[in-house]
C-alpha positions in Angstrom: -3.2 -4.8 16.7 -5.2 -7.5 15.7 -4.1 -9.6 12.6 -6.1 -10.6 9.0 -7.3 -13.7 10.2 -8.8 -11.8 13.9 -10.4 -9.5 12.0 -12.2 -10.9 8.8 -14.0 -14.0 7.5 -12.1 -16.1 5.9 -12.6 -19.8 4.1 -10.4 -22.1 3.1 -9.9 -25.2 0.1 -7.4 -27.7 0.5 -6.8 -29.9 -2.8 -4.0 -31.0 -5.1 -2.3 -29.4 -7.9 -4.3 -31.3 -10.8 -6.5 -30.6 -13.5 -9.4 -32.7 -12.0 -9.8 -30.0 -9.1 -10.2 -26.9 -11.1 -13.9 -26.6 -11.2 -13.6 -26.9 -7.5 -11.1 -24.1 -7.1 -12.9 -21.9 -9.3 -16.2 -22.4 -7.7 -15.0 -21.7 -4.6 -13.3 -18.6 -5.4 -16.3 -17.0 -7.2 -18.8 -18.2 -4.1 -16.5 -17.0 -1.6 -16.0 -13.1 -3.6 -20.2 -12.9 -4.1 -20.7 -14.1 -0.6 -17.9 -11.8 0.6 -19.7 -8.7 -1.2 -18.3 -8.5 -4.8 -20.5 -8.1 -8.1 -21.0 -9.8 -10.6 -18.3 -8.7 -12.4 -15.6 -8.2 -9.8 -16.5 -11.9 -8.7 -15.6 -12.9 -12.0 -12.6 -11.0 -12.4 -11.2 -12.0 -9.1 -11.9 -15.8 -10.7 -10.3 -16.2 -13.7 -7.5 -14.8 -11.9 -7.3 -17.6 -9.3 -8.2 -19.9 -12.2 -5.2 -19.0 -14.4 -3.2 -19.0 -11.1 -3.9 -22.5 -10.6 -3.7 -24.1 -13.8 -0.2 -22.8 -14.3 0.5 -24.0 -10.9 -0.8 -27.3 -12.4 1.8 -27.6 -15.2 5.0 -26.2 -12.5 4.2 -29.3 -10.1 3.4 -32.6 -9.9 -0.5 -33.9 -9.6 0.6 -35.1 -5.7 1.8 -31.4 -4.7 -1.1 -29.7 -2.9 -2.3 -26.5 -2.5 -4.0 -24.1 0.0 -6.4 -21.4 -1.1 -7.7 -19.0 1.3 -10.5 -16.2 1.0 -10.7 -13.4 3.0 -13.2 -10.5 3.3 -11.4 -7.6 4.1 -14.5 -5.2 3.9 -13.9 -3.3 1.1 -12.0 -5.6 -0.6 -11.3 -9.5 -1.1 -8.0 -11.2 -0.8 -7.0 -15.0 -2.6 -4.0 -16.2 -0.6 -2.5 -19.5 -2.4 0.2 -21.3 -0.6 2.1 -23.5 -1.8 5.7 -25.4 -3.1 6.3 -25.9 -6.8 9.9 -26.6 -8.4 9.9 -24.0 -11.0 8.0 -20.5 -10.5 8.8 -17.8 -13.1 6.4 -14.7 -11.8 8.0 -12.2 -14.1 4.6 -11.8 -16.2 3.1 -10.1 -13.4 5.0 -7.1 -13.9 3.3 -4.3 -15.8 5.6 -3.9 -19.0 5.5 -7.7 -19.6 4.2 -8.7 -22.8 3.6 -12.2 -24.8 5.4 -13.1 -28.1 3.9 -16.0 -30.2 8.0 -16.9 -31.0 8.4 -17.2 -27.4 7.2 -20.2 -25.8 8.5 -19.3 -22.6 6.4 -16.7 -22.4 3.3 -18.1 -23.6 3.6 -20.8 -20.1 3.2 -17.8 -18.3 0.1 -16.0 -20.0 -2.0 -17.4 -17.4 -0.3 -14.8 -15.0 -0.2 -12.1 -17.1 -3.9 -12.5 -16.9 -3.9 -13.0 -13.6 -2.6 -9.7 -13.0 -4.4 -7.4 -15.1 -7.7 -8.9 -13.1 -6.9 -7.8 -9.9 -6.1 -4.1 -7.9 -3.1 -5.8 -6.3 -0.7 -8.6 -5.6 2.1 -10.1 -3.8 4.4 -12.8 -3.7 6.5 -13.9 -0.9 9.4 -17.2 0.0 10.7 -18.8 -2.1 10.4 -22.5 -3.9 12.2 -24.5 -1.7 10.4 -23.6 1.7 7.1 -22.5 0.2 5.3 -19.8 -1.6 2.5 -17.1 -0.6 0.6 -15.8 -3.6 -1.7 -12.9 -2.5 -4.8 -11.4 -5.3 -6.9 -8.8 -4.0 -9.5 -7.2 -5.2 -11.5 -4.2 -4.0 -15.2 -3.4 -3.8 -16.9 -1.1 -6.6 -18.4 2.2 -4.9 -20.6 5.3 -6.7 -18.4 8.0 -6.6 -19.2 10.8 -4.8 -22.3 12.7 -6.3 -22.2 16.6 -7.3 -25.1 17.3 -4.6 -24.7 20.5 -3.1 -22.6 20.2 0.3 -24.6 21.3 3.3 -23.5 24.1 5.3 -22.2 24.0 8.5 -23.0 26.0 11.6 -20.5 27.1 14.2 -20.7 26.0 17.8 -19.3 26.5 20.6 -19.2 23.0 22.1 -17.8 20.3 19.9 -17.4 16.4 21.3 -14.7 14.6 19.7 -16.2 11.0 19.2 -16.0 8.0 16.1 -18.3 8.9 13.5 -21.3 6.8 12.8 -21.6 5.5 8.6 -23.7 8.8 7.8 -21.2 11.7 9.8 -18.4 9.8 8.4 -20.2 10.2 4.6 -20.8 13.8 5.2 -17.0 14.4 6.9 -16.1 13.0 3.1 -18.1 15.3 0.9 -16.9 18.3 3.4 -13.4 17.8 3.3 -13.4 17.0 -0.2 -15.6 21.1 -0.5 -13.1 22.8 1.6 -10.2 20.9 1.1 -7.5 20.9 -2.2 -7.6 17.4 -3.7 -4.1 16.6 -3.0 -4.3 17.1 0.9 -7.3 14.1 0.4 -7.1 10.3 0.4 -8.0 9.5 -2.6 -10.8 7.3 -1.6 -12.4 10.4 0.2 -14.3 10.6 -3.4 -16.3 7.3 -2.4 -18.1 7.8 1.2 -19.3 4.5 0.9 -15.6 2.7 0.7 -14.5 4.7 3.1 -17.5 3.7 5.6 -16.4 -0.2 4.7 -12.2 1.0 5.4 -13.6 1.9 8.9 -15.5 -1.0 9.4 -12.0 -3.1 8.0 -10.4 -1.8 11.2 -7.4 -1.1 8.8 -8.0 2.6 9.0 -10.0 4.8 11.7 -11.5 8.3 12.2 -12.4 10.9 14.6 -15.0 13.6 13.9 -16.2 17.2 16.1 -19.3 17.1 16.9 -21.2 20.4 18.0 -24.3 20.3 20.9 -26.7 20.0 17.6 -25.2 17.6 15.4 -23.2 19.8 13.9 -19.7 18.4 11.9 -16.8 20.8 12.6 -14.2 18.3 11.7 -12.4 15.1 11.5 -9.3 13.4 10.9 -8.7 9.9 8.9 -5.5 7.7 9.6 -4.5 4.2 8.5 -1.9 1.3 9.3 1.0 1.5 6.6 2.9 -1.1 9.0 2.9 -3.4 11.8 4.1 -1.0 13.5 3.2 2.2 11.9 -0.1 4.0 11.4 -0.4 7.2 8.7 -3.0 10.0 9.2 -4.6 12.6 7.2 -5.8 16.2 8.0 -6.7 17.4 10.7 -10.1 18.6 8.8 -11.8 22.0 10.3 -14.9 23.1 8.7 -15.9 27.1 8.6 -14.6 27.2 12.0 -12.3 30.1 13.8 -8.4 31.1 12.8 -7.1 30.1 16.5 -9.5 27.5 17.1 -8.1 24.9 19.2 -10.9 22.1 17.5 -7.7 21.0 15.1 -5.7 20.1 17.9 -8.5 17.8 20.2 -8.4 15.9 16.4 -4.5 15.3 16.2 -5.2 14.4 20.0 -7.8 12.2 19.9 -6.4 10.1 16.6 -2.4 9.8 18.9 -4.7 8.6 22.3 -6.1 6.1 20.3 -2.9 5.2 18.3 -0.8 5.1 21.2 -3.3 2.4 22.9 -1.9 -0.2 19.9 1.4 -1.6 19.1 2.3 1.5 16.8 5.4 2.8 17.3 5.3 5.8 14.9 2.9 8.4 13.1 4.1 9.0 9.4 2.0 12.6 7.9 2.6 13.2 4.4 0.1 15.2 3.7 -0.4 17.9 6.2 -3.3 20.6 5.8 -2.8 24.3 7.2 -4.9 23.3 10.0 -1.9 21.7 11.6 -1.0 22.6 14.8 3.0 23.3 14.9 5.2 21.2 17.9 3.3 17.7 17.2 5.3 16.6 14.3 9.5 16.2 13.2 10.8 16.5 9.9 11.8 13.0 8.2 12.8 15.0 5.0 11.1 16.0 2.1 10.4 14.6 -1.6 10.1 16.9 -4.9 6.9 16.8 -6.6 6.9 18.1 -10.3 3.7 20.0 -10.4 1.7 20.0 -14.3 3.1 23.4 -15.0 7.3 21.8 -14.9 7.6 23.6 -11.3 9.2 21.3 -9.0 8.1 21.7 -5.0 9.7 20.6 -2.2 7.0 17.9 0.0 8.0 17.9 3.5 7.4 14.1 5.6 6.5 14.4 9.0 7.0 11.8 11.7 5.6 11.4 15.8 7.1 8.1 17.8 4.6 7.7 20.2 5.9 4.1 21.8 9.2 3.2 23.2 11.2 2.2 19.8 13.6 -0.6 21.0 15.5 -0.5 17.7 15.4 -3.5 14.9 18.3 -4.6 12.5 18.4 -3.5 9.1 19.9 -4.7 6.0 21.5 -2.4 3.7 24.0 -1.9 0.5 26.9 -0.7 1.5 26.7 2.0 -1.7 23.4 2.5 1.4 25.0 2.8 4.5 26.1 6.5 4.8 22.7 7.6 4.4 21.7 5.2 6.4 23.9 6.3 9.0 23.4 10.0 8.8 20.0 10.2 9.0 19.4 7.3 12.0 21.8 9.4 13.7 19.8 12.9 12.3 16.6 11.0 13.8 17.9 9.5 16.7 16.6 5.5 15.6 18.7 2.8 17.3 19.2 0.4 14.4 21.6 -2.2 13.7 23.1 -2.2 10.5 24.1 -5.4 8.9 25.4 -5.5 4.7 23.8 -7.2 2.1 25.4 -7.9 -1.7 25.1 -10.5 -4.2 28.5 -12.8 -3.8 27.6 -14.9 -6.9 24.7 -17.1 -5.1 22.1 -18.2 -7.2 19.4 -15.7 -7.6 15.8 -15.8 -9.8 16.7 -14.6 -13.1 13.7 -12.4 -13.3 12.2 -10.0 -10.5 9.3 -8.5 -10.1 7.7 -5.0 -9.1 4.5 -3.9 -8.6 3.1 -0.2 -9.1 0.9 2.0 -7.3 -0.7 5.0 -8.8 -1.6 7.6 -7.1 -3.4 10.0 -9.6 -4.0 12.5 -6.6 -0.7 13.6 -6.1 0.2 12.5 -9.6 2.6 9.9 -8.5 3.7 6.3 -9.1 5.3 3.8 -6.3 7.1 0.8 -7.5 7.5 -2.0 -5.0 10.5 -5.1 -5.0 7.6 -8.0 -5.4 10.1 -10.3 -6.2 13.8 -10.7 -6.4 16.2 -11.5 -10.0 18.9 -10.9 -11.8 17.6 -8.6 -14.8 16.8 -6.1 -11.6 18.2 -3.3 -13.4 17.3 -3.8 -17.0 13.4 -4.1 -15.7 13.4 -1.1 -13.7 15.5 0.4 -16.8 12.3 -0.7 -18.8 9.3 0.4 -16.3 10.5 4.0 -16.1 10.8 3.7 -20.1 7.3 3.2 -19.8 6.3 5.7 -17.4 8.3 8.6 -18.8 6.7 7.9 -22.0 3.1 8.7 -20.6 4.0 11.7 -18.5 4.5 10.6 -15.6 6.8 12.6 -13.6 7.1 11.7 -10.1 8.1 8.4 -9.4 9.5 6.7 -6.7 10.6 3.2 -5.3 10.1 1.8 -1.9 12.8 -1.3 -0.2 12.0 -2.6 3.1 14.9 -3.2 5.2 14.0 -6.3 6.7 15.1 -8.1 4.0 18.3 -8.5 2.4 17.9 -9.3 -0.9 15.7 -6.0 -1.2 17.9 -3.4 -0.1 20.9 -5.1 -2.0 18.7 -4.1 -4.6 20.1 0.1 -3.7 22.6 -1.0 -7.0 20.3 -1.0 -9.7 18.5 2.0 -8.0 21.4 3.5 -8.4 21.8 2.7 -11.7 18.7 3.9 -13.1 19.0 7.6 -11.0 17.3 6.6 -8.6 18.5 8.5 -4.7 17.3 7.6 -1.4 15.1 10.5 -0.4 14.1 9.7 3.3 12.9 6.5 5.5 9.6 5.5 6.8 10.3 3.9 10.1 8.5 0.4 10.4 6.7 1.3 7.3 7.3 -2.2 6.6 8.1 -5.2 8.1 10.6 -3.0 9.2 12.0 0.6 8.2 11.2 1.7 4.1 13.3 4.1 2.6 11.7 6.0 -0.3 14.0 6.0 -3.9 13.1 9.1 -5.9 14.0 9.3 -9.7 16.0 12.0 -11.0 15.2 12.8 -14.3 18.3 13.1 -16.3 19.5 15.4 -19.5 
């Protein structure tokens, strides 16, 4: 799989961390955002976020310290990346639960980070203060929602060709999938067909459709990368086709054939339609999904290995080791497990967790962005906020490539999270999905 730099246009700016360069930084961010397709409003928000980040870093560094800023056109989003070294960096304001108190001088100093985090759709932080930090801000483009126009009738065809869709066929595919399948079996992006077109053009996503002799759309399948070695697929979606048709099988085969030519080792399938042919996937595990009426339904997650998995090293907290050993044995995955635990070494004071809301499936997933001694307390505060908003399906994902993320297991168990399943190579290494278990 090509790196982002090889796929997407990007521009750079290198300056010193001095307020004298603030106007240059904001102009760079704004003009890059507009050039790469953000609207005036979206570009202004990304510019404001960049401004606040730069001001904060100027206060936390020396004037002779440098920063590299990279803006990237991701097709359906614009990304701004900051690469820098500072002596002190406390990103706690990026937490959804963060507040600013006039009586707290430290929190007032971090107000800019809080404002920046609220202006963008996604963010990430990597590295450390000694070796260098990478702070990424992502702002997605806005697209018109699916209009309520009548969905065209699809006539059957005896002969279908599986092909990569053109933009208009792709948008029709989105409309047809929404019309023929429950919303929880379709990616949220399908409600914005223009966005799906740009997602495909970004090469982070892919799709195949079945076209009849006279251009009839018979169905399709959709997929995207979730890690460097794993792809997630959605579907297959088959429209007005007789039971027992082999069209769904052909669509799945098309997806697998295209992915097998890449560096992907496996295929994850979380939202199978009834048309998924049997025998193609094995069950990784399941999660419990609470419905609006209070009923809990088990939701299976599936997987298929596509290329040889030579194994890898993963980190595990001692309290997670037995679970991992059992799952790796059951799934026949070769892994070398190393134990990670805090043994009194210095850690940052404050942790950061990033939420990903999935309104379609009524779920929220937290991901670890920054380690901190307050991890258990921070997690408890997030859960309190989510439950106050009546969000019942709460998940947390840790990447076992990172020892500090694996060490968060104790904080998760303390807050009633239990490991449910492993997603092979869904991050830098395997990802463990924890689910919050509501207490009495």
